[in-house]
N, CA, C and O atoms as a MOPAC input file, in Angstrom:
PM7 MOZYME 1SCF
protein

 N     48.20500 1   -61.45700 1    29.84600 1
 C     47.99600 1   -62.80400 1    30.30000 1
 C     49.33100 1   -63.47600 1    30.62400 1
 O     49.44700 1   -64.18800 1    31.62200 1
 N     50.32500 1   -63.25000 1    29.78600 1
 C     51.63300 1   -63.87500 1    29.99700 1
 C     52.25400 1   -63.36500 1    31.29000 1
 O     52.83300 1   -64.13600 1    32.05500 1
 N     52.13100 1   -62.07100 1    31.52800 1
 C     52.70900 1   -61.51100 1    32.74800 1
 C     52.01400 1   -62.05500 1    33.99300 1
 O     52.65900 1   -62.28000 1    35.01700 1
 N     50.71900 1   -62.26400 1    33.91000 1
 C     49.99600 1   -62.86700 1    35.03800 1
 C     50.48600 1   -64.28800 1    35.25100 1
 O     50.67500 1   -64.71600 1    36.38900 1
 N     50.69200 1   -65.02200 1    34.16900 1
 C     51.17100 1   -66.40100 1    34.29000 1
 C     52.54300 1   -66.44000 1    34.95000 1
 O     52.78900 1   -67.28300 1    35.81300 1
 N     53.45200 1   -65.52600 1    34.54900 1
 C     54.77100 1   -65.47700 1    35.18100 1
 C     54.66300 1   -65.10300 1    36.65100 1
 O     55.32200 1   -65.70800 1    37.49600 1
 N     53.85500 1   -64.13200 1    36.95400 1
 C     53.78100 1   -63.61600 1    38.32400 1
 C     53.11700 1   -64.58900 1    39.29500 1
 O     53.60900 1   -64.78800 1    40.40600 1
 N     52.01900 1   -65.18700 1    38.88800 1
 C     51.24400 1   -66.01100 1    39.80800 1
 C     51.44900 1   -67.50700 1    39.62100 1
 O     51.01900 1   -68.29200 1    40.46600 1
 N     52.10000 1   -67.92300 1    38.53100 1
 C     52.26100 1   -69.34500 1    38.19800 1
 C     50.89900 1   -70.04700 1    38.23900 1
 O     50.75200 1   -71.15100 1    38.76400 1
 N     49.94200 1   -69.37200 1    37.67500 1
 C     48.54800 1   -69.83600 1    37.67500 1
 C     48.39000 1   -71.05700 1    36.77400 1
 O     49.07100 1   -71.17800 1    35.75600 1
 N     47.49500 1   -71.95100 1    37.15000 1
 C     47.12900 1   -73.08000 1    36.31300 1
 C     46.54200 1   -72.52800 1    35.01600 1
 O     45.78200 1   -71.56000 1    35.04600 1
 N     46.88200 1   -73.12700 1    33.89200 1
 C     46.47800 1   -72.59100 1    32.59500 1
 C     44.95100 1   -72.55900 1    32.45000 1
 O     44.40500 1   -71.61200 1    31.88500 1
 N     44.27900 1   -73.56000 1    32.94300 1
 C     42.81200 1   -73.56700 1    32.84500 1
 C     42.20100 1   -72.41200 1    33.63400 1
 O     41.28500 1   -71.74900 1    33.14800 1
 N     42.69400 1   -72.16700 1    34.83200 1
 C     42.18000 1   -71.05200 1    35.64300 1
 C     42.54900 1   -69.70500 1    35.03500 1
 O     41.75200 1   -68.76700 1    35.05400 1
 N     43.75600 1   -69.61700 1    34.49800 1
 C     44.19100 1   -68.37700 1    33.87600 1
 C     43.29400 1   -68.04400 1    32.68800 1
 O     42.84700 1   -66.90700 1    32.54400 1
 N     43.03500 1   -69.02600 1    31.84500 1
 C     42.16000 1   -68.80800 1    30.69200 1
 C     40.75200 1   -68.43600 1    31.09400 1
 O     40.12000 1   -67.59600 1    30.45500 1
 N     40.25600 1   -69.06100 1    32.15500 1
 C     38.90600 1   -68.73800 1    32.62700 1
 C     38.82600 1   -67.28900 1    33.10100 1
 O     37.80400 1   -66.62800 1    32.91800 1
 N     39.89400 1   -66.80300 1    33.70300 1
 C     39.90700 1   -65.41900 1    34.16100 1
 C     39.87000 1   -64.41600 1    33.02000 1
 O     39.39000 1   -63.29600 1    33.19000 1
 N     40.37700 1   -64.81500 1    31.85300 1
 C     40.36500 1   -63.93900 1    30.68200 1
 C     39.28100 1   -64.34200 1    29.69000 1
 O     39.18200 1   -63.77100 1    28.60300 1
 N     38.46900 1   -65.32900 1    30.06700 1
 C     37.35200 1   -65.81000 1    29.24700 1
 C     37.82400 1   -66.32600 1    27.88700 1
 O     37.23100 1   -66.01100 1    26.85600 1
 N     38.89400 1   -67.11900 1    27.89500 1
 C     39.37100 1   -67.77900 1    26.67700 1
 C     39.55900 1   -69.26600 1    26.97900 1
 O     39.67300 1   -69.66900 1    28.13700 1
 N     39.58800 1   -70.06100 1    25.93000 1
 C     39.70900 1   -71.50600 1    26.11400 1
 C     41.11200 1   -71.88500 1    26.57400 1
 O     42.03800 1   -71.07500 1    26.52800 1
 N     41.24900 1   -73.12200 1    27.01500 1
 C     42.55000 1   -73.61300 1    27.47000 1
 C     43.55600 1   -73.61900 1    26.31900 1
 O     44.71300 1   -73.24400 1    26.50700 1
 N     43.12100 1   -74.04500 1    25.12800 1
 C     44.02000 1   -74.07900 1    23.97100 1
 C     44.50300 1   -72.67300 1    23.61700 1
 O     45.67800 1   -72.47200 1    23.31300 1
 N     43.59200 1   -71.71000 1    23.65700 1
 C     43.96600 1   -70.32900 1    23.35800 1
 C     44.91200 1   -69.79400 1    24.41700 1
 O     45.83700 1   -69.04900 1    24.09500 1
 N     44.69900 1   -70.15700 1    25.66100 1
 C     45.58200 1   -69.71700 1    26.73600 1
 C     46.99000 1   -70.25900 1    26.52900 1
 O     47.96500 1   -69.52200 1    26.68100 1
 N     47.10800 1   -71.53000 1    26.18500 1
 C     48.42700 1   -72.10100 1    25.90600 1
 C     49.09800 1   -71.37600 1    24.73800 1
 O     50.28900 1   -71.06900 1    24.78900 1
 N     48.31400 1   -71.10300 1    23.67800 1
 C     48.88600 1   -70.43300 1    22.50800 1
 C     49.34700 1   -69.02700 1    22.86200 1
 O     50.44900 1   -68.62900 1    22.48700 1
 N     48.51600 1   -68.26400 1    23.58400 1
 C     48.89500 1   -66.90800 1    23.98100 1
 C     50.12300 1   -66.92900 1    24.88500 1
 O     51.01900 1   -66.09700 1    24.74300 1
 N     50.16100 1   -67.88200 1    25.81400 1
 C     51.31400 1   -67.98100 1    26.71400 1
 C     52.59200 1   -68.27400 1    25.93500 1
 O     53.61500 1   -67.61900 1    26.13700 1
 N     52.52600 1   -69.26500 1    25.04200 1
 C     53.70900 1   -69.62700 1    24.26300 1
 C     54.14800 1   -68.50100 1    23.33300 1
 O     55.34500 1   -68.25100 1    23.19100 1
 N     53.19200 1   -67.81600 1    22.69600 1
 C     53.52600 1   -66.69100 1    21.81700 1
 C     54.13100 1   -65.54300 1    22.61600 1
 O     55.08300 1   -64.90900 1    22.16100 1
 N     53.59300 1   -65.27100 1    23.79300 1
 C     54.12000 1   -64.20000 1    24.63600 1
 C     55.53300 1   -64.48600 1    25.10700 1
 O     56.37300 1   -63.58700 1    25.13000 1
 N     55.80200 1   -65.72000 1    25.48100 1
 C     57.14900 1   -66.10600 1    25.90000 1
 C     58.11700 1   -65.96100 1    24.72900 1
 O     59.24800 1   -65.51300 1    24.91800 1
 N     57.69000 1   -66.33300 1    23.52500 1
 C     58.54400 1   -66.20500 1    22.34600 1
 C     58.87700 1   -64.74100 1    22.06300 1
 O     60.01100 1   -64.42200 1    21.70600 1
 N     57.90200 1   -63.85900 1    22.22000 1
 C     58.15100 1   -62.42600 1    21.99300 1
 C     59.13500 1   -61.88300 1    23.03000 1
 O     60.06200 1   -61.15000 1    22.68300 1
 N     58.93800 1   -62.23900 1    24.29200 1
 C     59.85800 1   -61.77900 1    25.33400 1
 C     61.26500 1   -62.33000 1    25.12300 1
 O     62.24800 1   -61.61400 1    25.31000 1
 N     61.36200 1   -63.58600 1    24.73600 1
 C     62.67500 1   -64.20300 1    24.51900 1
 C     63.39700 1   -63.56900 1    23.33000 1
 O     64.62000 1   -63.42700 1    23.35400 1
 N     62.65700 1   -63.19300 1    22.30100 1
 C     63.27600 1   -62.57100 1    21.12700 1
 C     63.84800 1   -61.19800 1    21.45800 1
 O     64.81900 1   -60.76400 1    20.83900 1
 N     63.25300 1   -60.51700 1    22.42500 1
 C     63.70900 1   -59.17500 1    22.79300 1
 C     64.81600 1   -59.19000 1    23.84300 1
 O     65.48800 1   -58.17900 1    24.04700 1
 N     65.00700 1   -60.30200 1    24.49400 1
 C     66.00600 1   -60.38900 1    25.56000 1
 C     67.41000 1   -60.48200 1    24.96000 1
 O     67.60100 1   -61.14500 1    23.94100 1
 N     68.39100 1   -59.82600 1    25.58100 1
 C     69.76000 1   -59.95400 1    25.07700 1
 C     70.28900 1   -61.36200 1    25.34100 1
 O     69.87900 1   -62.01700 1    26.29900 1
 N     71.19300 1   -61.81800 1    24.49100 1
 C     71.75400 1   -63.13900 1    24.71800 1
 C     72.78300 1   -63.08500 1    25.85700 1
 O     73.20000 1   -62.00200 1    26.26700 1
 N     73.17400 1   -64.21500 1    26.34700 1
 C     74.04500 1   -64.30800 1    27.50900 1
 C     75.40800 1   -63.66500 1    27.25400 1
 O     75.93400 1   -62.97000 1    28.12400 1
 N     75.97900 1   -63.88800 1    26.08100 1
 C     77.31000 1   -63.33600 1    25.78900 1
 C     77.29700 1   -61.80900 1    25.77800 1
 O     78.21800 1   -61.17500 1    26.29400 1
 N     76.26100 1   -61.22200 1    25.19400 1
 C     76.14300 1   -59.76400 1    25.17900 1
 C     76.00300 1   -59.22700 1    26.59000 1
 O     76.62900 1   -58.22800 1    26.94200 1
 N     75.20300 1   -59.87000 1    27.38500 1
 C     74.99400 1   -59.43700 1    28.76200 1
 C     76.28200 1   -59.52100 1    29.56600 1
 O     76.61800 1   -58.58800 1    30.29500 1
 N     77.00100 1   -60.61800 1    29.44300 1
 C     78.23300 1   -60.78200 1    30.21000 1
 C     79.33500 1   -59.83700 1    29.74700 1
 O     80.14500 1   -59.39400 1    30.56100 1
 N     79.37900 1   -59.52200 1    28.45600 1
 C     80.37000 1   -58.56300 1    27.96700 1
 C     80.11900 1   -57.17400 1    28.53500 1
 O     81.07400 1   -56.47400 1    28.87300 1
 N     78.87000 1   -56.75900 1    28.64800 1
 C     78.55600 1   -55.42500 1    29.12500 1
 C     78.44900 1   -55.32000 1    30.62800 1
 O     78.41500 1   -54.20900 1    31.15800 1
 N     78.39600 1   -56.42600 1    31.33200 1
 C     78.13900 1   -56.40500 1    32.76900 1
 C     79.21000 1   -55.70400 1    33.59400 1
 O     78.85300 1   -54.88500 1    34.44100 1
 N     80.48600 1   -55.96600 1    33.40500 1
 C     81.47200 1   -55.30900 1    34.27700 1
 C     81.48000 1   -53.78300 1    34.14700 1
 O     81.81500 1   -53.08500 1    35.10400 1
 N     81.12000 1   -53.26900 1    32.99400 1
 C     81.15200 1   -51.81700 1    32.80600 1
 C     79.85500 1   -51.14600 1    33.20700 1
 O     79.84300 1   -49.94100 1    33.45900 1
 N     78.76100 1   -51.89300 1    33.27300 1
 C     77.46500 1   -51.27100 1    33.55700 1
 C     77.00900 1   -51.46700 1    34.98300 1
 O     76.08300 1   -50.78800 1    35.42800 1
 N     77.62300 1   -52.36400 1    35.70700 1
 C     77.15800 1   -52.63700 1    37.06900 1
 C     78.34400 1   -52.97700 1    37.95800 1
 O     79.38200 1   -53.44200 1    37.48700 1
 N     78.17300 1   -52.74200 1    39.22500 1
 C     79.19200 1   -53.11900 1    40.19100 1
 C     78.99800 1   -54.55200 1    40.61500 1
 O     78.24400 1   -55.29700 1    39.98900 1
 N     79.66800 1   -54.93900 1    41.66600 1
 C     79.51800 1   -56.32000 1    42.14200 1
 C     78.11200 1   -56.55900 1    42.66700 1
 O     77.47600 1   -55.66100 1    43.21900 1
 N     77.64200 1   -57.77800 1    42.48600 1
 C     76.33000 1   -58.16700 1    42.99400 1
 C     76.48500 1   -59.45300 1    43.79100 1
 O     77.48500 1   -60.15900 1    43.65600 1
 N     75.50700 1   -59.74900 1    44.60900 1
 C     75.55600 1   -61.00000 1    45.35300 1
 C     74.43800 1   -61.90600 1    44.88000 1
 O     73.38100 1   -61.43600 1    44.45900 1
 N     74.67100 1   -63.19700 1    44.95000 1
 C     73.67100 1   -64.16900 1    44.54900 1
 C     72.75900 1   -64.47100 1    45.72700 1
 O     72.92900 1   -63.91000 1    46.80900 1
 N     71.81300 1   -65.33500 1    45.52300 1
 C     70.88000 1   -65.69900 1    46.60300 1
 C     71.58300 1   -66.36000 1    47.77600 1
 O     71.11700 1   -66.27500 1    48.91300 1
 N     72.70100 1   -67.01500 1    47.50600 1
 C     73.42300 1   -67.69600 1    48.58300 1
 C     74.38200 1   -66.76800 1    49.30100 1
 O     75.01800 1   -67.16300 1    50.27800 1
 N     74.49400 1   -65.51200 1    48.81300 1
 C     75.38000 1   -64.56100 1    49.43400 1
 C     76.76200 1   -64.50600 1    48.81900 1
 O     77.62100 1   -63.75900 1    49.28900 1
 N     76.99200 1   -65.29500 1    47.76100 1
 C     78.27300 1   -65.27500 1    47.07800 1
 C     78.43700 1   -63.96100 1    46.33500 1
 O     77.52600 1   -63.54200 1    45.62000 1
 N     79.57400 1   -63.30400 1    46.48900 1
 C     79.83200 1   -62.04100 1    45.81300 1
 C     80.31500 1   -62.32300 1    44.39500 1
 O     81.30900 1   -63.02400 1    44.20100 1
 N     79.61900 1   -61.78200 1    43.41500 1
 C     79.99000 1   -61.95700 1    42.02600 1
 C     80.61400 1   -60.66700 1    41.53400 1
 O     79.97200 1   -59.61700 1    41.56100 1
 N     81.86000 1   -60.73200 1    41.08300 1
 C     82.56500 1   -59.53200 1    40.63600 1
 C     82.56800 1   -59.42800 1    39.13300 1
 O     83.11900 1   -58.47600 1    38.58100 1

């Protein structure tokens, strides 16, 4: 359900109806799912420390080259 919410940016009421759960349950599942994903994600400092050695230069959406 959380992945569908991220992908489609679906209204919570419609999302819950698609999974046959109430709006309150949909909000709870969404918030719990986001918390689980956030807990598993590396923090910014760890990511930036490992970035120069694990990846080459990348460009942003505006075309700026990030080294």
